[in-house]
VOGU-3710 file (C-alpha; in Angstrom, 3 decimals, decimal comma):
1> mshvpadlry> 55,945/118,954/133,955  59,639/118,571/133,186  62,441/118,657/135,714  64,829/121,586/134,967  67,879/121,931/137,175  68,682/125,581/138,021  72,556/125,188/137,748  72,476/124,289/133,941  72,087/126,323/130,655  69,713/125,016/127,827
11> tddhewirte> 69,061/125,191/124,216  65,738/125,359/122,463  66,691/122,104/120,777  66,486/120,584/124,393  70,199/120,019/125,119  71,390/120,912/128,663  75,004/122,434/129,143  77,071/122,450/132,211  80,297/124,617/132,405  83,036/122,583/134,165
21> adgsmtvgit> 85,816/123,920/136,245  88,441/123,469/133,488  86,254/125,699/131,128  84,935/122,709/129,072  81,134/122,328/128,446  79,313/119,165/129,191  76,362/118,437/126,997  73,369/116,010/127,418  69,582/115,978/126,471  66,980/117,294/128,857
31> dhaqktlgdi> 64,293/115,489/130,740  61,714/117,086/128,290  63,568/115,666/125,291  63,738/112,248/126,822  60,027/112,327/127,839  59,085/113,534/124,336  61,229/110,837/122,517  60,137/107,956/124,801  62,475/104,989/125,456  65,806/105,738/124,125
41> vffelpkvgt> 67,660/102,819/122,429  70,595/104,329/120,543  72,994/107,320/120,448  75,306/108,408/117,547  77,862/110,711/119,167  80,601/112,934/117,530  84,138/111,763/117,693  86,786/113,318/119,794  88,629/116,044/117,923  85,742/117,130/115,780
51> kiqagdavgt> 85,544/120,711/115,330  81,861/122,009/115,603  79,914/124,952/115,104  76,899/126,225/117,128  73,731/124,704/115,680  75,533/121,993/113,808  73,852/118,543/114,026  76,726/116,505/115,718  74,876/113,275/116,693  71,647/111,420/116,718
61> vesvkaasdi> 69,415/110,013/119,453  66,885/107,408/118,507  63,948/106,030/120,597  61,277/103,447/120,045  59,143/106,292/118,642  61,593/108,544/116,606  64,942/109,745/115,814  66,294/113,280/116,424  69,486/115,160/115,764  71,565/116,458/118,701
71> yspldgevva> 72,945/119,879/117,902  76,027/121,614/119,214  75,299/124,602/121,658  78,501/126,358/120,634  81,550/126,550/118,525  84,535/124,477/119,736  85,984/120,971/119,604  84,713/117,651/120,919  87,199/116,710/123,818  85,378/113,749/125,283
81> vneevaetpe> 82,527/111,359/124,494  80,628/109,372/127,141  81,078/105,677/125,783  78,953/104,427/128,558  75,858/106,221/127,294  76,682/104,777/123,823  76,768/101,362/125,267  73,731/101,643/127,504  71,512/104,334/125,928  68,599/103,198/128,127
91> evnmdpyemw> 70,322/104,733/131,220  69,258/108,326/130,001  65,622/107,358/130,378  66,243/107,084/134,275  68,108/110,389/134,665  69,063/112,446/131,526  70,906/114,988/133,847  73,302/112,446/135,108  74,045/110,790/131,743  76,123/113,371/129,717
101> lfkikpksga> 76,811/112,858/125,990  79,920/114,734/125,034  82,206/117,612/126,078  83,208/120,581/124,227  86,250/122,909/124,597  84,712/126,215/123,441  86,568/128,112/120,769  88,121/131,355/122,118  85,550/133,940/122,182  82,725/131,431/121,555
111> asnglldaka> 79,261/132,957/122,447  77,092/131,280/124,974  74,560/134,209/125,044  72,110/131,992/122,943  71,658/129,631/125,632  68,656/129,811/127,939  68,749/129,813/131,827  66,522/127,285/133,763  63,721/129,863/134,101  63,587/130,647/130,302
121> yaklvn> 63,730/127,046/129,460  61,037/125,790/131,964  58,922/128,569/130,354  59,677/127,063/126,951  58,620/123,358/127,942  56,105/123,771/130,675
//
């Protein structure tokens, strides 16, 4: 059974999203995604300043078993990238909810209503 923190939102593509005090959105991959992929060995992350649309493939995660795209949960601009996770991708294997990948400044009026709450995501993966 996957760990699903109640204070986050989720996508059906297995990204988690946390809304920060400044209105930005922090994005990572879920425990379910990490367990499904196996030992993660590489991340390709978007560049700061990249304009993204909800559903766009914006990066890649590679494990010893497979590679998978990382998708944007909403429209906006990438305002930060976690260089630490790019340098030590294996850290995500220990706690995927501590190791964020990138932050988005949502476009004005960007809808987040396609995101799942913890209960809906837990139902999807468990």
